[in-house]
Structure formats: C-alpha cells, structure tokens
C-alpha positions in Angstrom: -42.5 17.4 47.1 -41.7 19.2 44.0 -38.7 18.4 41.9 -36.9 21.7 41.9 -37.1 25.4 43.7 -40.2 26.9 43.7 -40.1 29.3 40.6 -40.3 33.1 41.5 -42.9 35.7 39.3 -41.8 39.5 39.0 -43.9 40.3 36.5 -47.5 41.2 37.1 -48.0 40.9 32.9 -45.2 39.1 30.5 -46.3 41.3 27.6 -43.6 42.0 25.7 -40.9 41.5 23.3 -38.5 38.7 24.4 -35.1 36.8 23.1 -34.6 33.4 23.8 -31.2 32.9 25.6 -29.7 30.0 24.2 -27.5 29.2 26.9 -30.0 28.8 29.4 -32.6 27.2 26.9 -32.8 23.8 25.8 -34.1 22.6 22.2 -34.1 18.8 22.4 -35.6 15.6 21.8 -36.4 11.4 22.5 -37.1 9.0 20.6 -37.2 4.9 21.6 -33.9 3.1 19.8 -34.4 -0.7 19.4 -37.6 -0.9 21.4 -35.7 -1.0 24.3 -34.5 2.5 25.7 -35.2 6.1 25.2 -32.1 8.3 23.2 -31.9 12.3 24.1 -30.5 15.2 21.8 -30.6 18.4 21.6 -29.6 21.5 19.1 -26.9 23.7 20.3 -27.3 26.3 18.1 -30.6 27.9 17.9 -32.2 31.6 17.7 -35.9 33.2 18.8 -38.1 35.5 19.3 -41.5 36.0 20.8 -44.1 39.1 21.1 -46.2 38.2 23.7 -49.0 39.7 24.9 -50.9 38.4 27.4 -54.0 40.3 27.7 -54.9 39.3 24.1 -52.5 36.1 23.5 -54.5 35.6 19.6 -51.8 38.9 19.3 -48.9 37.2 20.7 -46.1 35.5 17.8 -43.4 33.5 18.3 -40.2 32.6 15.7 -37.3 30.5 16.2 -34.8 29.2 14.1 -32.4 26.0 14.7 -29.5 25.1 13.1 -29.6 21.6 11.6 -26.3 20.4 12.4 -25.6 21.7 15.7 -27.7 18.1 16.6 -26.0 16.7 19.4 -26.3 13.2 20.9 -23.6 12.3 22.5 -22.5 10.0 19.6 -20.3 11.4 16.8 -21.2 8.4 14.8 -25.1 9.2 15.3 -24.9 13.0 15.1 -23.0 12.6 11.6 -26.3 10.2 10.3 -28.5 12.5 11.9 -27.2 15.3 9.7 -27.4 13.4 7.0 -30.0 13.0 4.6 -31.3 10.0 5.9 -32.5 12.5 8.4 -32.2 16.1 8.6 -30.3 16.9 5.2 -28.1 19.5 7.4 -26.2 20.5 4.2 -29.2 20.8 1.8 -31.0 21.9 4.4 -29.3 23.7 6.8 -32.3 25.2 9.1 -35.1 23.9 10.7 -38.1 26.5 11.5 -40.8 27.0 13.4 -43.8 30.1 13.3 -46.7 30.7 15.1 -49.8 31.0 13.4 -52.2 31.1 16.6 -51.6 31.5 20.0 -54.0 30.8 22.9 -53.9 30.9 26.4 -56.0 29.7 29.5 -54.0 30.4 32.7 -50.3 29.8 33.0 -50.5 27.5 29.5 -50.2 28.4 25.9 -51.1 26.4 23.4 -48.7 28.1 20.3 -50.0 26.4 16.9 -47.2 26.9 14.1 -45.5 25.8 10.9 -42.5 23.8 12.1 -40.3 23.3 9.1 -37.6 20.3 8.8 -35.8 18.9 5.8 -38.3 21.4 3.9 -41.3 20.2 4.5 -43.8 21.9 6.6 -46.5 20.6 8.9 -48.5 22.3 11.4 -48.3 20.9 14.8 -49.7 22.7 18.5 -47.0 23.3 21.3 -48.4 23.2 24.8 -46.1 25.4 27.4 -46.5 26.0 30.6 -45.1 29.4 32.5 -42.8 28.9 34.6 -42.0 32.3 36.3 -40.4 35.0 35.7 -37.2 36.7 37.7 -34.7 39.4 37.3 -31.1 37.7 37.0 -28.0 39.7 38.3 -27.1 41.5 35.2 -30.1 43.4 35.3 -32.1 41.3 33.0 -35.7 40.3 33.1 -36.3 36.9 32.3 -39.6 34.6 31.9 -39.6 30.8 31.8 -41.4 27.9 29.4 -41.2 24.6 29.3 -43.5 22.8 26.4 -43.6 19.1 24.6 -45.0 17.5 21.6 -45.0 14.2 19.9 -44.3 14.3 16.3 -44.1 11.5 13.7 -41.3 11.7 11.6 -42.2 10.5 8.8 -44.7 13.4 8.3 -41.2 15.5 7.3 -39.8 13.0 5.4 -37.1 11.5 8.1 -38.0 7.8 7.0 -34.6 6.3 8.1 -34.9 2.9 9.5 -34.0 -0.9 10.1 -36.1 -3.6 11.0 -35.1 -5.7 13.5 -35.2 -9.5 13.7 -36.8 -9.6 17.1 -39.7 -7.8 15.8 -40.1 -3.9 15.6 -37.9 -1.2 14.2 -34.5 0.7 15.1 -35.7 4.5 15.7 -39.4 4.9 16.9 -41.5 6.5 14.4 -42.9 9.0 17.4 -40.3 11.5 18.8 -41.0 13.9 21.4 -39.9 17.0 21.3 -38.8 19.3 24.3 -38.4 22.7 25.0 -37.0 24.3 28.2 -37.0 28.2 27.0 -35.7 31.2 29.1 -36.3 34.3 27.6 -34.7 37.5 28.2 -37.4 40.6 27.6 -36.3 43.5 25.3 -36.0 47.0 25.8 
C-alpha cells in the first residue's frame, strides 16, 4: 500500500520554465546527533528556477539560492549555532547556492549534477530526483513535483565543528543527508 495518495499527471511533457514554490517545497537535512538519534532541519527562505527539457535533458538547467540564516531545527540555540562560523557562517556567507552543470534522465529519475557552494566553498554533487507528477492547482497554475536526496560529507565544505563523546563517537555526524521536496510552477 502506498504511503500517500497516487500522484497525478496532466502534462505529456514537462518541458518548460519553472519557479520553485517555496510555500509548498521543503529543503531539508538530517544529521546523526550524539551517535544515537537523527536531528532534522530545513531552510525557510529560498528561491529557484529550472528550465526543463524532457526530450534533451542535457539542455536543462537548475539554479537555487538559499538564505543560510533561515535554517530551522526547532531549537533556537541550535539554529544560532548553525548560523555561526562553526557551521554556515551566515553573516559572512549569507547564501548557499546550487547551479547545475549537467542534467541526465532515466525514465522518471533525473540526475542533476551541479556546483553546491556553502560557506564560500564549492564542490560538485549529483542529486537524484524522482519526478512525482504534474497537476493544475485551483488557481490555474501548472505544477510539477520532484523528490530527491543526496548524502554529503560536511567537512568538504569546511563545516568541521564537532565534539568527541566520552563513550566514543562524535556529537554531530560527518555525513549529512540533504532532502528536497520540490513543487515548481510553470512560467508563462
């Protein structure tokens, strides 16, 4: 049994230009904390655009800008620490960006490779996205949905803060899972 109701598909081809709808999208992350549980967070302020070419995926392009200070984990103290120079350095590096350099497609799975810049450091990552569906909302907008994730090593972006635990292990995991739930509106 599916976890959610079946998605819809109204578009034969999703080729076109889109803007991410931040009020119906989530850019999140998961980290292991104290080696025993997962802590989840997300960013509340972001914008992005995509040019999708379903017939020639390599001609597609994705750009995303995230406000680093909009990080939220449900704990104001932890959010402040994440905004500090121990992690995002949000005052000196107010934006986290992603700009695609290559897009490939295999059926309904899209592999989007691009430059992810955090705290002034850029590395290439490939994020696999599943095309969820398309619909027309009650306001006449045509929407497409994508879900994706990738696991990265935070030290690659100089997010090195940690504390050793007396029982072994560390306070914050080296590997972080980035999660993307995207609703994008087709532009005229």
